[in-house]
C-alpha positions in Angstrom: 6.5 -8.3 23.4 3.1 -9.0 22.2 2.0 -5.7 23.9 4.5 -3.7 21.9 3.4 -5.4 18.6 -0.2 -4.7 19.4 0.5 -1.1 20.2 2.4 -0.7 17.0 -0.5 -2.3 15.0 -3.0 0.0 16.7 -0.8 3.1 15.9 -0.5 1.9 12.2 -4.3 1.4 11.9 -4.9 4.9 13.3 -2.6 6.4 10.7 -4.4 4.7 7.8 -7.8 5.4 9.2 -7.3 9.1 8.2 -5.7 8.2 4.8 -2.2 9.5 5.4 1.1 8.0 6.5 4.1 10.0 7.6 7.4 9.2 6.0 10.2 11.3 7.3 9.3 14.9 7.2 6.5 14.7 4.7 3.1 13.3 4.6 2.0 11.0 1.9 -1.6 11.3 0.8 -3.0 8.5 -1.5 -5.8 9.5 -3.7 -9.2 9.0 -1.8 -11.0 6.3 -3.8 -12.2 2.8 -3.4 -9.3 0.5 -2.8 -7.1 3.1 -1.0 -7.4 1.6 2.4 -6.7 -2.0 1.5 -3.7 -0.7 -0.7 -2.2 1.4 2.0 -2.7 -1.1 4.7 -1.0 -4.0 2.7 1.7 -2.1 1.0 2.9 -0.1 4.0 3.6 -3.3 6.0 6.9 -3.6 3.8 7.7 -0.2 2.5 6.8 3.5 2.6 3.8 4.5 0.5 5.9 7.1 -1.4 7.0 4.3 -3.7 3.4 4.3 -5.2 3.3 7.9 -6.6 7.0 7.8 -7.2 6.7 4.8 -9.8 3.3 5.8 -11.1 4.6 7.4 -14.3 6.1 4.3 -15.5 3.5 1.7 -14.3 0.6 0.1 -16.1 -1.8 -2.5 -14.8 0.5 -5.2 -16.1 3.6 -3.8 -14.3 1.6 -3.2 -11.1 0.5 -6.8 -11.3 4.1 -8.1 -11.7 5.0 -5.9 -8.9 2.3 -7.1 -6.5 3.0 -10.7 -7.4 6.7 -10.1 -6.7 6.0 -8.5 -3.3 3.8 -11.6 -2.5 5.9 -14.4 -3.9 9.5 -13.2 -3.3 9.1 -11.0 -0.3 6.2 -12.7 1.5 4.0 -9.5 1.5 0.8 -10.1 3.5 -1.6 -9.5 0.6 -4.7 -11.9 0.6 -5.5 -13.3 -2.8 -9.0 -11.7 -2.6 -7.3 -8.3 -2.2 -5.1 -8.3 -5.2 -7.7 -7.3 -7.8 -8.9 -4.4 -5.7 -5.4 -3.2 -5.2 -4.7 -3.5 -8.8 -7.8 -1.7 -9.8 -6.9 1.1 -7.5 -3.3 1.5 -8.5 -4.3 1.2 -12.3 -7.0 3.8 -11.9 -4.9 6.4 -9.9 -1.2 5.6 -10.2 -0.5 4.5 -13.8 1.4 6.5 -16.4 
């Protein structure tokens, strides 16, 4: 079981190393900028990355912050406190309406 989990983690890391993640038939490319890797790595542990561009038009820094806090507090997202500001900076700069 540990071996399967390790292989899955290594596969996920390999996908993020090139900055793209496949969701169904399409490939999601997050904007290449500082903060992309930590954002992709933390967010995709719970959901597809397509939620980021899909919600961008209606999001501000405040709404991204509420969403990230909800993911941590309500859903147990594995986001370290020291990563929150970097994620919010990235989302605000590249995925806000």
